[in-house]
N, CA, C and O atoms as a GROMACS GRO file, in nm:
protein
  412
    1MET      N    1  -0.851   0.200   0.978
    1MET     CA    2  -0.786   0.342   1.022
    1MET      C    3  -0.883   0.385   1.101
    1MET      O    4  -1.000   0.357   1.073
    2ARG      N    5  -0.850   0.464   1.215
    2ARG     CA    6  -0.916   0.548   1.279
    2ARG      C    7  -0.979   0.681   1.230
    2ARG      O    8  -0.901   0.758   1.172
    3LYS      N    9  -1.118   0.723   1.245
    3LYS     CA   10  -1.191   0.792   1.182
    3LYS      C   11  -1.079   0.950   1.213
    3LYS      O   12  -1.051   1.022   1.117
    4SER      N   13  -1.037   0.977   1.331
    4SER     CA   14  -0.945   1.068   1.339
    4SER      C   15  -0.814   1.049   1.364
    4SER      O   16  -0.787   0.955   1.439
    5ILE      N   17  -0.727   1.112   1.323
    5ILE     CA   18  -0.588   1.066   1.329
    5ILE      C   19  -0.560   1.146   1.416
    5ILE      O   20  -0.437   1.144   1.423
    6PHE      N   21  -0.608   1.233   1.504
    6PHE     CA   22  -0.566   1.293   1.637
    6PHE      C   23  -0.635   1.262   1.757
    6PHE      O   24  -0.607   1.313   1.865
    7ASP      N   25  -0.742   1.162   1.737
    7ASP     CA   26  -0.811   1.128   1.846
    7ASP      C   27  -0.782   0.981   1.865
    7ASP      O   28  -0.835   0.904   1.785
    8PRO      N   29  -0.704   0.930   1.963
    8PRO     CA   30  -0.657   0.771   1.977
    8PRO      C   31  -0.806   0.685   2.014
    8PRO      O   32  -0.820   0.563   2.006
    9PHE      N   33  -0.892   0.768   2.050
    9PHE     CA   34  -1.004   0.672   2.082
    9PHE      C   35  -1.136   0.673   2.002
    9PHE      O   36  -1.247   0.635   2.041
   10SER      N   37  -1.099   0.731   1.866
   10SER     CA   38  -1.208   0.764   1.763
   10SER      C   39  -1.224   0.605   1.704
   10SER      O   40  -1.146   0.514   1.732
   11PRO      N   41  -1.337   0.592   1.622
   11PRO     CA   42  -1.387   0.446   1.589
   11PRO      C   43  -1.293   0.424   1.470
   11PRO      O   44  -1.260   0.512   1.392
   12ILE      N   45  -1.246   0.272   1.464
   12ILE     CA   46  -1.196   0.232   1.354
   12ILE      C   47  -1.290   0.241   1.218
   12ILE      O   48  -1.411   0.215   1.224
   13VAL      N   49  -1.236   0.273   1.116
   13VAL     CA   50  -1.360   0.286   0.990
   13VAL      C   51  -1.277   0.262   0.876
   13VAL      O   52  -1.155   0.275   0.876
   14PRO      N   53  -1.356   0.222   0.767
   14PRO     CA   54  -1.281   0.156   0.648
   14PRO      C   55  -1.236   0.281   0.584
   14PRO      O   56  -1.306   0.382   0.588
   15MET      N   57  -1.120   0.275   0.525
   15MET     CA   58  -1.104   0.391   0.455
   15MET      C   59  -0.968   0.362   0.357
   15MET      O   60  -0.927   0.246   0.352
   16ALA      N   61  -0.907   0.455   0.287
   16ALA     CA   62  -0.818   0.435   0.213
   16ALA      C   63  -0.834   0.308   0.092
   16ALA      O   64  -0.780   0.198   0.093
   17LYS      N   65  -0.919   0.359   0.000
   17LYS     CA   66  -0.963   0.238  -0.117
   17LYS      C   67  -0.842   0.201  -0.192
   17LYS      O   68  -0.765   0.296  -0.200
   18PHE      N   69  -0.794   0.078  -0.260
   18PHE     CA   70  -0.688   0.036  -0.294
   18PHE      C   71  -0.760  -0.077  -0.368
   18PHE      O   72  -0.866  -0.133  -0.339
   19THR      N   73  -0.656  -0.102  -0.495
   19THR     CA   74  -0.679  -0.223  -0.580
   19THR      C   75  -0.571  -0.339  -0.549
   19THR      O   76  -0.451  -0.311  -0.551
   20THR      N   77  -0.609  -0.452  -0.525
   20THR     CA   78  -0.489  -0.572  -0.502
   20THR      C   79  -0.487  -0.636  -0.610
   20THR      O   80  -0.586  -0.666  -0.676
   21ARG      N   81  -0.390  -0.658  -0.632
   21ARG     CA   82  -0.357  -0.778  -0.752
   21ARG      C   83  -0.237  -0.857  -0.735
   21ARG      O   84  -0.126  -0.813  -0.703
   22LEU      N   85  -0.270  -0.992  -0.760
   22LEU     CA   86  -0.154  -1.078  -0.733
   22LEU      C   87  -0.081  -1.150  -0.847
   22LEU      O   88  -0.140  -1.220  -0.929
   23LEU      N   89   0.041  -1.129  -0.846
   23LEU     CA   90   0.136  -1.123  -0.949
   23LEU      C   91   0.263  -1.245  -0.908
   23LEU      O   92   0.287  -1.277  -0.792
   24ASP      N   93   0.318  -1.288  -1.000
   24ASP     CA   94   0.422  -1.387  -1.014
   24ASP      C   95   0.564  -1.298  -0.978
   24ASP      O   96   0.659  -1.339  -0.912
   25SER      N   97   0.552  -1.186  -1.033
   25SER     CA   98   0.699  -1.096  -1.039
   25SER      C   99   0.634  -0.927  -1.041
   25SER      O  100   0.522  -0.892  -1.080
   26HIS      N  101   0.714  -0.866  -1.001
   26HIS     CA  102   0.720  -0.694  -1.043
   26HIS      C  103   0.831  -0.648  -1.031
   26HIS      O  104   0.907  -0.682  -0.940
   27PRO      N  105   0.863  -0.554  -1.130
   27PRO     CA  106   0.999  -0.458  -1.128
   27PRO      C  107   1.060  -0.396  -1.013
   27PRO      O  108   1.180  -0.369  -1.011
   28LEU      N  109   0.970  -0.369  -0.903
   28LEU     CA  110   1.016  -0.300  -0.780
   28LEU      C  111   1.064  -0.445  -0.671
   28LEU      O  112   1.117  -0.432  -0.561
   29ALA      N  113   1.031  -0.572  -0.734
   29ALA     CA  114   1.050  -0.668  -0.629
   29ALA      C  115   1.109  -0.770  -0.723
   29ALA      O  116   1.051  -0.876  -0.750
   30PRO      N  117   1.240  -0.732  -0.777
   30PRO     CA  118   1.266  -0.849  -0.880
   30PRO      C  119   1.311  -0.974  -0.835
   30PRO      O  120   1.320  -1.063  -0.919
   31ARG      N  121   1.342  -1.000  -0.710
   31ARG     CA  122   1.378  -1.172  -0.648
   31ARG      C  123   1.274  -1.214  -0.619
   31ARG      O  124   1.287  -1.332  -0.586
   32ALA      N  125   1.130  -1.167  -0.611
   32ALA     CA  126   1.021  -1.243  -0.546
   32ALA      C  127   0.970  -1.319  -0.691
   32ALA      O  128   0.966  -1.263  -0.800
   33LYS      N  129   0.937  -1.441  -0.667
   33LYS     CA  130   0.918  -1.527  -0.774
   33LYS      C  131   0.783  -1.576  -0.773
   33LYS      O  132   0.740  -1.633  -0.874
   34SER      N  133   0.712  -1.561  -0.672
   34SER     CA  134   0.531  -1.597  -0.673
   34SER      C  135   0.481  -1.530  -0.543
   34SER      O  136   0.565  -1.492  -0.461
   35ASN      N  137   0.358  -1.515  -0.520
   35ASN     CA  138   0.268  -1.478  -0.403
   35ASN      C  139   0.339  -1.331  -0.376
   35ASN      O  140   0.393  -1.296  -0.271
   36LEU      N  141   0.327  -1.264  -0.482
   36LEU     CA  142   0.346  -1.134  -0.474
   36LEU      C  143   0.203  -1.047  -0.492
   36LEU      O  144   0.128  -1.059  -0.588
   37VAL      N  145   0.186  -0.978  -0.405
   37VAL     CA  146   0.065  -0.887  -0.377
   37VAL      C  147   0.086  -0.738  -0.400
   37VAL      O  148   0.189  -0.689  -0.354
   38ILE      N  149   0.008  -0.664  -0.462
   38ILE     CA  150   0.064  -0.513  -0.499
   38ILE      C  151  -0.081  -0.461  -0.456
   38ILE      O  152  -0.187  -0.515  -0.488
   39LEU      N  153  -0.066  -0.323  -0.361
   39LEU     CA  154  -0.156  -0.256  -0.367
   39LEU      C  155  -0.154  -0.112  -0.415
   39LEU      O  156  -0.065  -0.037  -0.375
   40ASN      N  157  -0.245  -0.072  -0.497
   40ASN     CA  158  -0.256   0.022  -0.546
   40ASN      C  159  -0.360   0.140  -0.504
   40ASN      O  160  -0.482   0.128  -0.514
   41TYR      N  161  -0.290   0.260  -0.453
   41TYR     CA  162  -0.361   0.349  -0.401
   41TYR      C  163  -0.400   0.467  -0.503
   41TYR      O  164  -0.420   0.578  -0.455
   42ALA      N  165  -0.409   0.451  -0.622
   42ALA     CA  166  -0.460   0.549  -0.726
   42ALA      C  167  -0.572   0.612  -0.710
   42ALA      O  168  -0.583   0.732  -0.736
   43ASP      N  169  -0.679   0.532  -0.658
   43ASP     CA  170  -0.825   0.606  -0.611
   43ASP      C  171  -0.837   0.608  -0.495
   43ASP      O  172  -0.935   0.541  -0.465
   44VAL      N  173  -0.769   0.668  -0.377
   44VAL     CA  174  -0.770   0.637  -0.228
   44VAL      C  175  -0.901   0.676  -0.182
   44VAL      O  176  -0.950   0.602  -0.096
   45LEU      N  177  -0.975   0.783  -0.224
   45LEU     CA  178  -1.094   0.839  -0.154
   45LEU      C  179  -1.216   0.761  -0.148
   45LEU      O  180  -1.267   0.711  -0.248
   46THR      N  181  -1.274   0.746  -0.004
   46THR     CA  182  -1.392   0.706   0.005
   46THR      C  183  -1.483   0.789   0.060
   46THR      O  184  -1.600   0.781   0.022
   47LYS      N  185  -1.440   0.895   0.171
   47LYS     CA  186  -1.479   0.996   0.209
   47LYS      C  187  -1.389   1.099   0.237
   47LYS      O  188  -1.271   1.066   0.244
   48PRO      N  189  -1.423   1.234   0.256
   48PRO     CA  190  -1.317   1.309   0.295
   48PRO      C  191  -1.226   1.302   0.451
   48PRO      O  192  -1.218   1.393   0.533
   49TYR      N  193  -1.181   1.202   0.457
   49TYR     CA  194  -1.110   1.170   0.600
   49TYR      C  195  -0.973   1.226   0.580
   49TYR      O  196  -0.911   1.208   0.476
   50LEU      N  197  -0.929   1.291   0.678
   50LEU     CA  198  -0.763   1.350   0.665
   50LEU      C  199  -0.696   1.268   0.598
   50LEU      O  200  -0.654   1.294   0.485
   51ALA      N  201  -0.672   1.133   0.671
   51ALA     CA  202  -0.583   1.040   0.621
   51ALA      C  203  -0.607   1.031   0.491
   51ALA      O  204  -0.497   1.044   0.436
   52GLU      N  205  -0.697   1.014   0.405
   52GLU     CA  206  -0.697   0.982   0.262
   52GLU      C  207  -0.661   1.115   0.183
   52GLU      O  208  -0.629   1.113   0.064
   53LEU      N  209  -0.667   1.227   0.258
   53LEU     CA  210  -0.635   1.351   0.175
   53LEU      C  211  -0.493   1.362   0.172
   53LEU      O  212  -0.427   1.401   0.076
   54LEU      N  213  -0.447   1.319   0.296
   54LEU     CA  214  -0.292   1.314   0.302
   54LEU      C  215  -0.236   1.208   0.174
   54LEU      O  216  -0.144   1.237   0.098
   55LEU      N  217  -0.319   1.074   0.172
   55LEU     CA  218  -0.266   0.977   0.054
   55LEU      C  219  -0.280   1.025  -0.085
   55LEU      O  220  -0.214   0.974  -0.176
   56THR      N  221  -0.367   1.127  -0.105
   56THR     CA  222  -0.350   1.194  -0.222
   56THR      C  223  -0.247   1.296  -0.251
   56THR      O  224  -0.213   1.324  -0.366
   57GLU      N  225  -0.192   1.357  -0.131
   57GLU     CA  226  -0.069   1.435  -0.151
   57GLU      C  227   0.039   1.358  -0.155
   57GLU      O  228   0.109   1.366  -0.256
   58VAL      N  229   0.074   1.276  -0.058
   58VAL     CA  230   0.182   1.139  -0.035
   58VAL      C  231   0.153   1.044  -0.114
   58VAL      O  232   0.092   0.962  -0.046
   59GLN      N  233   0.162   1.010  -0.220
   59GLN     CA  234   0.132   0.895  -0.282
   59GLN      C  235   0.227   0.765  -0.233
   59GLN      O  236   0.345   0.774  -0.198
   60VAL      N  237   0.159   0.660  -0.238
   60VAL     CA  238   0.244   0.566  -0.187
   60VAL      C  239   0.174   0.440  -0.268
   60VAL      O  240   0.064   0.447  -0.323
   61TYR      N  241   0.272   0.309  -0.263
   61TYR     CA  242   0.251   0.205  -0.366
   61TYR      C  243   0.314   0.082  -0.251
   61TYR      O  244   0.423   0.101  -0.197
   62ASP      N  245   0.253  -0.011  -0.230
   62ASP     CA  246   0.275  -0.129  -0.173
   62ASP      C  247   0.299  -0.276  -0.224
   62ASP      O  248   0.212  -0.342  -0.281
   63VAL      N  249   0.442  -0.325  -0.196
   63VAL     CA  250   0.457  -0.461  -0.291
   63VAL      C  251   0.478  -0.540  -0.166
   63VAL      O  252   0.561  -0.500  -0.084
   64GLN      N  253   0.393  -0.674  -0.142
   64GLN     CA  254   0.408  -0.724  -0.031
   64GLN      C  255   0.424  -0.916  -0.089
   64GLN      O  256   0.363  -0.966  -0.184
   65VAL      N  257   0.507  -0.977  -0.011
   65VAL     CA  258   0.518  -1.098  -0.060
   65VAL      C  259   0.464  -1.224   0.103
   65VAL      O  260   0.506  -1.217   0.218
   66ALA      N  261   0.373  -1.313   0.050
   66ALA     CA  262   0.310  -1.388   0.158
   66ALA      C  263   0.430  -1.485   0.188
   66ALA      O  264   0.499  -1.533   0.099
   67ILE      N  265   0.445  -1.506   0.298
   67ILE     CA  266   0.543  -1.617   0.379
   67ILE      C  267   0.465  -1.681   0.473
   67ILE      O  268   0.378  -1.618   0.533
   68LYS      N  269   0.487  -1.822   0.497
   68LYS     CA  270   0.425  -1.899   0.566
   68LYS      C  271   0.458  -1.897   0.713
   68LYS      O  272   0.568  -1.920   0.763
   69GLY      N  273   0.320  -1.859   0.790
   69GLY     CA  274   0.368  -1.835   0.922
   69GLY      C  275   0.279  -1.930   1.025
   69GLY      O  276   0.211  -2.020   0.976
   70LYS      N  277   0.280  -1.917   1.109
   70LYS     CA  278   0.244  -2.037   1.233
   70LYS      C  279   0.102  -2.051   1.197
   70LYS      O  280   0.057  -2.164   1.177
   71TYR      N  281   0.038  -1.961   1.189
   71TYR     CA  282  -0.122  -1.959   1.176
   71TYR      C  283  -0.189  -1.940   1.015
   71TYR      O  284  -0.308  -1.948   0.982
   72GLY      N  285  -0.109  -1.920   0.957
   72GLY     CA  286  -0.117  -1.895   0.819
   72GLY      C  287  -0.030  -1.781   0.754
   72GLY      O  288   0.062  -1.725   0.814
   73PRO      N  289  -0.071  -1.754   0.623
   73PRO     CA  290   0.054  -1.656   0.570
   73PRO      C  291   0.070  -1.506   0.617
   73PRO      O  292  -0.023  -1.428   0.639
   74VAL      N  293   0.161  -1.489   0.625
   74VAL     CA  294   0.185  -1.318   0.672
   74VAL      C  295   0.264  -1.273   0.569
   74VAL      O  296   0.354  -1.334   0.511
   75PHE      N  297   0.227  -1.170   0.553
   75PHE     CA  298   0.255  -1.070   0.422
   75PHE      C  299   0.370  -0.969   0.471
   75PHE      O  300   0.357  -0.911   0.578
   76VAL      N  301   0.456  -0.953   0.409
   76VAL     CA  302   0.579  -0.854   0.431
   76VAL      C  303   0.610  -0.792   0.311
   76VAL      O  304   0.622  -0.850   0.203
   77GLY      N  305   0.625  -0.652   0.334
   77GLY     CA  306   0.677  -0.602   0.208
   77GLY      C  307   0.729  -0.463   0.219
   77GLY      O  308   0.753  -0.419   0.331
   78LYS      N  309   0.751  -0.378   0.096
   78LYS     CA  310   0.785  -0.231   0.123
   78LYS      C  311   0.689  -0.146   0.049
   78LYS      O  312   0.609  -0.179  -0.038
   79THR      N  313   0.712  -0.030   0.099
   79THR     CA  314   0.615   0.100   0.045
   79THR      C  315   0.717   0.192  -0.021
   79THR      O  316   0.827   0.224   0.025
   80TRP      N  317   0.666   0.226  -0.126
   80TRP     CA  318   0.732   0.316  -0.231
   80TRP      C  319   0.664   0.446  -0.220
   80TRP      O  320   0.544   0.450  -0.192
   81LEU      N  321   0.728   0.546  -0.240
   81LEU     CA  322   0.675   0.686  -0.243
   81LEU      C  323   0.689   0.733  -0.377
   81LEU      O  324   0.799   0.708  -0.425
   82GLY      N  325   0.606   0.797  -0.453
   82GLY     CA  326   0.603   0.826  -0.581
   82GLY      C  327   0.475   0.891  -0.625
   82GLY      O  328   0.398   0.944  -0.545
   83LYS      N  329   0.455   0.887  -0.751
   83LYS     CA  330   0.310   0.929  -0.805
   83LYS      C  331   0.241   0.846  -0.872
   83LYS      O  332   0.301   0.742  -0.898
   84TYR      N  333   0.111   0.857  -0.921
   84TYR     CA  334   0.013   0.790  -0.988
   84TYR      C  335  -0.010   0.867  -1.103
   84TYR      O  336  -0.063   0.977  -1.081
   85ASP      N  337   0.020   0.834  -1.236
   85ASP     CA  338  -0.054   0.874  -1.343
   85ASP      C  339  -0.175   0.891  -1.377
   85ASP      O  340  -0.247   0.829  -1.298
   86GLU      N  341  -0.246   0.952  -1.468
   86GLU     CA  342  -0.365   0.949  -1.510
   86GLU      C  343  -0.457   0.799  -1.530
   86GLU      O  344  -0.575   0.778  -1.504
   87LYS      N  345  -0.366   0.718  -1.580
   87LYS     CA  346  -0.428   0.566  -1.576
   87LYS      C  347  -0.393   0.487  -1.463
   87LYS      O  348  -0.395   0.365  -1.478
   88GLY      N  349  -0.356   0.541  -1.336
   88GLY     CA  350  -0.335   0.467  -1.224
   88GLY      C  351  -0.229   0.384  -1.222
   88GLY      O  352  -0.219   0.292  -1.140
   89GLU      N  353  -0.120   0.418  -1.336
   89GLU     CA  354   0.005   0.357  -1.292
   89GLU      C  355   0.140   0.440  -1.209
   89GLU      O  356   0.182   0.555  -1.223
   90PHE      N  357   0.177   0.349  -1.136
   90PHE     CA  358   0.242   0.430  -1.045
   90PHE      C  359   0.430   0.432  -1.085
   90PHE      O  360   0.494   0.342  -1.137
   91THR      N  361   0.470   0.543  -1.047
   91THR     CA  362   0.619   0.553  -1.075
   91THR      C  363   0.691   0.599  -0.944
   91THR      O  364   0.681   0.715  -0.905
   92ALA      N  365   0.766   0.502  -0.877
   92ALA     CA  366   0.871   0.544  -0.755
   92ALA      C  367   0.955   0.657  -0.788
   92ALA      O  368   1.014   0.677  -0.894
   93SER      N  369   0.953   0.732  -0.677
   93SER     CA  370   1.037   0.857  -0.689
   93SER      C  371   1.169   0.801  -0.676
   93SER      O  372   1.255   0.856  -0.745
   94ASP      N  373   1.211   0.692  -0.595
   94ASP     CA  374   1.345   0.653  -0.593
   94ASP      C  375   1.316   0.507  -0.563
   94ASP      O  376   1.299   0.469  -0.447
   95PRO      N  377   1.310   0.412  -0.683
   95PRO     CA  378   1.282   0.252  -0.691
   95PRO      C  379   1.376   0.184  -0.557
   95PRO      O  380   1.330   0.086  -0.499
   96ASN      N  381   1.514   0.244  -0.513
   96ASN     CA  382   1.555   0.191  -0.434
   96ASN      C  383   1.571   0.274  -0.290
   96ASN      O  384   1.679   0.290  -0.233
   97ASN      N  385   1.472   0.312  -0.254
   97ASN     CA  386   1.423   0.406  -0.126
   97ASN      C  387   1.305   0.330  -0.100
   97ASN      O  388   1.225   0.329  -0.193
   98THR      N  389   1.265   0.251   0.030
   98THR     CA  390   1.184   0.217   0.037
   98THR      C  391   1.143   0.240   0.213
   98THR      O  392   1.224   0.278   0.298
   99LYS      N  393   1.022   0.210   0.233
   99LYS     CA  394   0.954   0.212   0.367
   99LYS      C  395   0.941   0.079   0.404
   99LYS      O  396   0.869   0.012   0.330
  100THR      N  397   0.998   0.016   0.513
  100THR     CA  398   0.953  -0.120   0.552
  100THR      C  399   0.813  -0.145   0.614
  100THR      O  400   0.776  -0.061   0.696
  101LEU      N  401   0.747  -0.228   0.592
  101LEU     CA  402   0.637  -0.264   0.644
  101LEU      C  403   0.590  -0.415   0.701
  101LEU      O  404   0.671  -0.504   0.676
  102SER      N  405   0.514  -0.441   0.747
  102SER     CA  406   0.470  -0.588   0.772
  102SER      C  407   0.322  -0.583   0.831
  102SER      O  408   0.275  -0.495   0.903
  103GLY      N  409   0.265  -0.689   0.788
  103GLY     CA  410   0.130  -0.692   0.873
  103GLY      C  411   0.048  -0.848   0.824
  103GLY      O  412  -0.061  -0.879   0.874
   0.00000   0.00000   0.00000
């Protein structure tokens, strides 16, 4: 992500720390049977970047599946809005309402 969300020429810096887990299934993606990756943003802060501070207020959870691409796997998934509890477990505000992403 860019260091400043307001300056399109600011340097790209690592931010928005997350935990990645590879699973065979997940309740938010019941039809996925393998190669399922979740990104947990329960402890997102690395430095006080504005984008990270926004992620502490608008909490998200990504579930992605790897599909075969021409040059290797491509991850396609969904992003849920919700809240993390003290243990880092996520509860979706509306499990049926997602934001599509790919990358």
